N, C-alpha and C positions, 0 to 999 in steps of 0.2 A: 781510655782516660781513667777507668776504674780497675783496681786489682785487689784481690783479697789479701789483707795483711793482719791475720789473727794474732800476730805475735804481741805479747804483753807490753813491750816497751812503747808501742804506738798508743795503746790505750792509756798509758801513764802520761805520755807526752801531750796528747790531745784528749782531754777528758770530756765526759758527758755522753748522754745517749741520744742527743738530738740528731735530726736528719743531717744537718750541715756538719756536725762533729764527725759523723760516720763518713760523709762524703770527703771531708778534708783528710781523714786518716787513710782513705782508700785512693785518693788522688795521686797520680804519678807526678810528683813535684820535681823529679829529676830532670824533666824536660823544660823546666822554667828556670828563671834566674834565682829562685829561692832554694834550689837544690833539694834533696830528700829531707823528709822531716827529721831524720836522725841527725842531720847536720844543722838544723835550725838553731839559732842562738836562743838563749834563755829569754831575751827580751821579746823576740818574735813569738815564742811559745806562750809566754805569759800574756802577751797582748791578744793573741788569737783566742786563748781560753777565756780571757775577760770578755771579748766580743761574743763568743758562743754562749756565755752564761748571762748576757745582758737581755732584759725583756724588751728593749727598744731596738727597732731596726738599725743595724750597724753595718758599715762597710769598713774594711781595713785595706788600705792601699800601701803595698810594701815595696820599698826599694825605688830607685830612680825610674824603673820601668812602670811603677805603680801596678804591681800584680794585684789582682782583684780577689778578695776574700769577703764573705758575708755570713750572717747568722740566719737562723730560721725566721726571725721576725721580718727580715728583708725580702723573703721569697715572694710575698704578695705584691710587692712593688715591682719586682723584676719580671713577674709573670712569665712570658714566653722566653725571656732571656735566661731563665733558670732551667736546668743547672749548668748550661753552657758557659755562663758568666764566670764560674769558679775557675781560677787560675788564668783567666784571660787578662788583658791589659785594660785599664780603666777607660782609656780613650776609645778602645774598640767596643767595650760594653755599652757605653753611653756616647756613641759618636754623635747622635743628634743633639745632645745637650752639652757637648764638650766646650763649645765656644762660650756657654753661659757660666760653667763652673770651673773651667781650667785656671782662671786667674786666681780664685781662692785656693784651689788645690796646690798650685805651684807656689803661691806665697807661703802656704803652710809648710810644704815639703822643703822648699829651698831657703826660706827666711824665718821659719818658725812662727809665722803670724797665725794667731788663732782667729778663725772666722765664725761668726754667728749670724745666720740669716733667718728671717721670719717670712713665711708665706711667699717664698721666691718662686716666680713663674719659670718652670722648667718643662717644656714639652718632651714627652717620652714616646718612643715608637712602640706601640702595642699592637700585636696582631697585624702588622704591616701598615698601620695607620698612625699618624702623629697625633697624640692626644694631649690636650692642655692639662698640665698637672701643676700643683703648687706644693712646695716643700719648705719645711723649716729644718735647718741643720746646723750643727756645730762641728768645726774641723779643729782637731787637736794634734799637734806634732808629737810623734813618739820618738824619744831620744834613746840612743844606744851608744855607750862609750863616748858620750859628749857630742854625738853627731845625730842629726835627724835621719831616722831610718824609715819612717812611714807616717801615714796620716790616718788617725782614728776619726771616722765620720759617723756620728750618731745623728739620725734624721727621723723625721716624721712626715708622712704623706698628709698634707693639710688640704688636699683638694676638696673633700666634702665640706670641711669647715669653712674654707674660703667661699666655695660656691653657695653654701647655705647662708653665709653672711651676706653675700651679694644678692641672693634671692630675697632675703629679708629686707635689705635696703631697697630693692626694686619694689617689693610688696608695699613697704612703707611709702615709697614715692608714689606708687599707683594709688594707694589709699589716700594720701594727701591730695593727689590730683583729683581723685573722685570726690573727696569732700569739698574741694575748691569748686569743681565744676557744678556739683549738686548743691552748693551753698550750705553744706552741712556743718553744724557746730558739733564738736566732739567733747564729751565730758566724762569724768570719772567721779562718781558720788559714793562716798563712804557713809552709808546710812546709819552705821553704829555711832560714829562720832559726829554725824551730820556736817561733813565737810565736803565741799565740791572742788574739783580741779578742772579748769577749763583749758582744753588742750590746743585750741586754735583761735584765731582772731574772729572767726564767724560767731562764736559764742558771745563775744562782747558786742558784736554788731547786732545780733538778734535781740539781745536784752538791753541795748542802748546804754551800755556801760563802758568805762575805760579800764585799761589794765591796772591803773592806779587804784580804782575803786574795788577791783577784784571781783571774784565770783560771789553769788548769793548762796546761802545755805538752804537746806531743804525746807526749814520752817518758814523762812522769809519768802521762798519761792511759792509755797503753798498759800500763805496768808496774805501776801502782798502782790505777787506777780500773777498768779492764776486767777482768772475771773471767778467771782463767787459761784456762778452757775455751773462751773466745771470742777470745783474743789472736791466734791464727793467722788466724781469719776476718777480724779487723779489719785485720791486716797485708796480707792478700791483697786486700781491698777497696781499701786505700790504693794498692797497686801497680797495680791495674787502672785507677785514676783517674789517677795521675801518669804512668804509662808509656803508657797507651792512650787517655787522655782520656775514659774512661767515667764516667758519673755515679757518685758515691760513695754506696753503699747498705750499711748495716750494721744488724743488730739482734742484741742480746745482753744479757748480764747485766753490771751495773756495781756497784761497791761505793760506798756513801756513807760519809762520815767515821765514822759510828757503827757501821759494819760490816754494816749491812743491805744487802740486794741489791735492785736494781730492774731492770726490763727497759726498755732504751732503744732508740729507733729513730732512726738518723742518716741524713739525706739531704743531699747537697751536690753542687756542680758546680765543676769547675776553671775559674777565671776566665781570660779571654783574656789573652795575654801582652802587656802594655803595659810602658812604662818602669817598672822596679822592681816589677812585680807577678807575676813568674814563680813558679809553684807555689803559688798561693793558692787555697784552697777556701772558698767561701761556702756555708753550709748551715744546717740546722735540726736540733735534737735534741728529741725528745718522749719523755716518760716514759709508756710504754704498759703499765705493770704491770697496772693495773686493767682496761685494754682486753683484754689477753691472758687475764686471769682471767675476765672476763666472757665472752669467746669460748669458753674452756674449759667454763664453766658452761652456755653455750648448746649446745655440742656434747653435753655430758652430758645436758642437758635434752632435746635432740633425740633422743638415743639412748633415753632413758626413754620419750619420747613414741612413738618407733617401736616399742619393746617393748610399750607399752600398746596401741598400735593393733593390733599383731599378736595380742595377747591378746583384744582386743575382737572382731577379725575371726574368730578361731578359736573363740571361746566357744560352748558349746552353748546358753547362755542368750541370750535376746533382749536386746540392749543398744542403746538409742537415746537421743538427746538432743533437747530441744525448748526453745523460748524461752518467755518468760512469757505469751505469747499462745497457747501450745499448738501452735505450728508446729514440725514435725519438722525438725531440722537435721542429724541423722546416723542411719544405719540399717545395722546389721551383717548378716553373712551368715546368722546364726541367725534374725534377724527376717524375712529373705526366705524362709527355709525354713519357719518356723512359720506366717507369715501369707500367704505366696504373692505378696506385692508386691515388686517390685524397688526399689532405692534411687531410681531415676529417677521411679518412680511415687509415692513417699512423701515424699521430701525436699522441703520447701516446702509440704506440705499439713498440714491440721489433724489432731491426734491423735484427734479425735472420729470420724474415719473408721474407727477400730478399736474403737470403743466402741458397744455397743447403745444405741439411742435412749433407752430407759428408764433407762440408767445415766449419761447425760450429766452429771447433777448431781454425780456422783462426781468428775469432772475438775475442776469448780469448787472443790470442797473440797480436792483435792490441790494445785491451784495456789495457793490461799490459804495452805496450810501451807508450801509452798515459798517464797512471797514473804516469809513470816515467818522463813525460814531453818530451818524444821523438816524433819526427815527422816521419810518415810513408809515403815515397814518391814513386809514380809510381809503386804501387803494382798491378801486372797483375793477374786477377782472373776471376771468372765467377759468375754472379748473376742471380736471378730468377725473371721473370716478373709476372704480375698478370695473364696473360693467359698461364703461364706454360713454356714459352720459356726461354732457357738459353742464355745469351748474354755475349760476351767477354767485359771486362771493365778494365780500368786502374784507380786505386784508390790512392788518396793522402789524408792522415788523419793528422790533426794538433790538438794539445791540445788547449782547451779554458780555460783561467785563469780568476779568479776574481781580485778585486783591490788589494788583499793581495798576489797575485801571486800563489794562490792555484789552481790546476787543478780541474775544475768542470765539464768538458765535452769535447766533440770533435766536430770539424767541418770536414766534409767529402766532397771532390770534386771527382766526379766519371764521367769518360768519357766513352761513349759507343764506343768501338773500333772494333765492329763486322764488319762494312763495310771495315775498313782498313785491318783487318785480312783477310777478304775474297779477297780483292784486292791483298794482298801480296801472299796469297795462289794461286790465279789465275796466278800471274806472275811467281811464283815458278813452278806451273804446266806447264805453257807455256815453261819455260826453260827446264823442263824435257821432254816435248813433242818434242821440237826442237832438244834436244840432242839425244833423241831416234830416231827421223827422220833422223838426220845427220848420226848417226851410221847405221841406216837401209839403208840409201842411199849409204853409203860407202860399206856396205856388198853387196847390190844389184848391185853396179857398178862392184864389183869384180866377182860376179856371171854372170853378163850379158856378159862380154867379152868371157869367155870360152863357153857360150851358143851360141854366134854367130859363134865361131869356129866350134862347133859341127854341127850347122845347115849347114855351108858351106861344111863340110866333108860329110854330108848326101847327099847334093846336088850333089857332085862329085861322090858319090857312086851309085846314082840311075841308071846310064846307065849300071853299072856292074851287076845289079841284074835283071835276066831275068825270074826267077821262079815266078809264080803268088803268091805263099805263101810268098816269100821273099819281093816282092813288097808291099804286104799287111802289112807286119810287118814294112817296111820302112815308109809307109804312117802313120801308128799309131805312130811311133817314132817322125816323123816331127810334127804331131798334138800336142803330149804331150810336145815336146820341145818348140813349139810355145806358148803353154799355160804357161810354165815356164817362157819364155821370157817376156810375157805380165805381169805376176805377178811381175817380176823383174823391169820392166819399171814403174809399178804402185808404187812400193816401192821406186824407185829412186826419184820420185816426192813427196814423203811423207813430207819431211822437208821444202819444198819450200813454201813461202808465196803466197797464191792464189791471194791476192789483187795486182793490178798493182801499179807500182811506180807513184808518183804524186808530184807536187811542194809542198814543206813544209819547214817551218823554223826550223832549228836545235835548235835555241834558245828557241822557243816555246815548242818544245818537251822536252828540258831539264827542262824548267819551270814546265811542267806537271809532270815530274818524281819527281822533288823536292817537289811539293805539296803533292804527295802520301807518300813520306818517311819523310817529315818534322816532323809529330807527333812522329814517331818512334825515330827519332834522338833526339827530345826534351826529350822523356822519357829516353833515354840512356845517357843524359847529353852531347850530341854532338851539337856543334854550327855549323850551316851552313853559310858559307860565299860565296855568289854568285856574279858573275860579268858577266852578259849576255849582251855583247856589240854588238852582231851581230844579225841583223834581216833578213839577206839574205835568200832567199828560194832556195833550191836545189831539184832536182828530187830524191826523197827518197822512199824507202819502210819504211814507218813510224813505222810500227809494229816491224820490225827488229831493227831499231835504238832505239826504246823505250826499247826493250829487252836488247840491249847492255848497255844503260845508267843505267837501273835498276840493271843489274848484277854488274856493277862497283860500284854503290852506296851501294848495299848490301854487297859487299866485304869490303868496307870501314867501314860500321857499325859493321860487325863482327870483324874487326881488332881493333876497338876502344871500347872494352867492358867496359872500365872504363871512357868513355867519351873522348872528344877531339874536334878537329876542322876539319870540312870537307869543303874544298875549291873547288868550281866549277866555271869554266869560259868558255865562248864561245866568241871568237874574230875572226875577219877577219885576214887572213894572211898578212904579211908585204908587199908582192908584189901582183900584180893583178893575178898572176898565182898560188899563194900559197894556195888558197882555204880558208876553215874555220877550225879553230883549237878548239877542245874541250879538256879541261884539268880537270882532277879530282884528287885531292890530299888529303890524310889524314895524320895525325900525329900519326898513330898507331905504333906498335913496328917495322914494316918493315919486308921485306922478306930476308932471308939469301941469300948471293951471290951464293952459290952452288945450290940453288933451283930455282933461278930466270929464268934460261933458259928453265925450264920445264913448266912454268905457262900456256903456250898456248897449252899444250898437252891435249888431251881428257882424262877425268877421273882422271887427276892429281889434288890432293888437299892436303893442309897442315892441314886441319881441319878434325878430325876423325869422328865427330858426326854431322857436318852441311855441306850441299851442296853435289853436285854430282860430282864435279871436271870437269864439261864440260862447265861452264859459260864462261870462257875466251876463250876456244876453239871455242864455238859458236860465241862469240863476234868477234873474229878474222875473222871467215868465213864471217860474215855479213858485216863487215867493208870492207874487201877486195872485197866482192861482189859488193860494191858500187864504187870500184876503189880507195879506201882510204887505209891508213896505220894506224896501232896501235902499240904503243911502251910502255914499262913500265920501270920505274926506281925506285929503293928502297934503303933505307939506314937503318941500324940497330944501328948506333952509337947514343949514348945518346944525343949528342948535336943537332943532326938534323935528328932524326929518322922519318920514314914515307915512304909512297909509292905514286908515281905519275904516272898516266896513261894518255897518250897523243894520241888523235885521230885526224888525218888530213883527211878531205874529199875534193876532188877537186870541183871546181865550176861547172864542167860538169861531173856528175857521170856516171857510166857505164850504168845506166838505162835510161839516157836522150835520147839516140838514140832510145831505144824501145818506149819511150813515143812519140817521134816525128813521128815514123812510124804509131803509132796508130792514 
């Protein structure tokens, strides 16, 4: 394609020292429709030289075949097509774009129509790949001897310009979208002339103004809009920006036209100083009132959660949570202390680990109640510790709900009631032992009287027996009767308290009994109302009085199976000789009138499955043993149902003399 042609005529015909001038001079044009350069017409030579000396990318398509010539400025557009495009046909050089440009080229070549196109989309094949390109071009017909001989195509590759404009539009669209989504007002403030330009509707919404009212200037904003408490901060932020070029940052209260206050956040930057733009700040304003309120609520919520977490962590009761599959999600310190498992051992495991196998069905029932949104209260059951012990517990389970009100899990409060149960069982056992002792003493007393009579009769009979054998039998009889008498005397002392009477406060004894039964009352829904107004000390057998009070409280608890009020009072009598009065009252169903006279009888009970029927019998014996009295009143009427037991102990009990002697 190239040949050296150093002869002067070609340098004269094709002028210039550019790369394309040299290539055109050296190209073998004899193989094209244009023929050798020496045969080119003056018009072709002049147009070619005009193209080569043009600073703009230019293509010259000559003849009906549209032979392709171009200048140095067009090389960057042709890229890999250069230099092979020189001397080729236009539709072969730009085959991929021919359908887009052929109409303009042919209209110019055949009809002399000038074509001017701006930013026209023309994909170009570059390095084997079709690349989107944008061109602006003008097509001018070249006339020779009155006929169109070629097309002069001056063009510019506008791809970067078009893509830059597109990116700018997209950036502006994104910015607009961002300001819309973030509810940002955009402003431009000329601080020199104190004029503001509000760039979007959010500015007017934030300030409560209409477009007809227009923006406010800086002076009005500072003196009328900004709250007085924040004007100094606004002025300081402005000085930092104008004098030191720092970003403008301000947050404070502003007034709306109706007098309400809002919290606004202002961010801006000082624009670079170009002609006429000195002291301009471009920025955004956002109404952050709800944001700050939400943040305050979140801080308060976090504080409450922290307090709740501290309560849970320090609680003596086991507090844990689980999901609806029974998987444990939290585990407090009390849970570790009661069950022996650490949080690492239990969180993520099934709650069934704590439940004996035979009670696994209980968990299914509890989960079903929780799924239905129902609370399970004071469920008494048994649980399993890490060391294999079974402990008595009282369980309360509540549903945990999300923001939409859906049940997502359960919180469980578990109280170890093993000690309380043991104490209750001990008191019950003491009651049974005392009752058994009292009964044994009664029987022993009845046996002891005839025994003494028999012994007296044997004594009288001794002089009448003279035979040795008879005397021997008489001796044996006396020994055996003496042994029976000793056994009876031992039995007679069985029920009596071994400890001596001592000064003690009846009020303190009542307090102690209440502390024992208070959890059980709470679990049964029973409210205890106590009024302990006497601190006097009497000489008491404290164990006996403790058993009396316990029996009476237990009777009230059994009477109020559906909950109620238990009132307990200890007061000094009205007169100096009246002693101390203990009153225990419940609002249970009451005792029928026909039954009331029998309540102090041994083994009498109105409950078929609970109790021994000797509680009040023993209580009466103990109270009277102290020299006191016990009485009972009861009413079954709906308006005032309930039972009241009244115990009066003298200031000097029957045991005081015994104590004084000791």
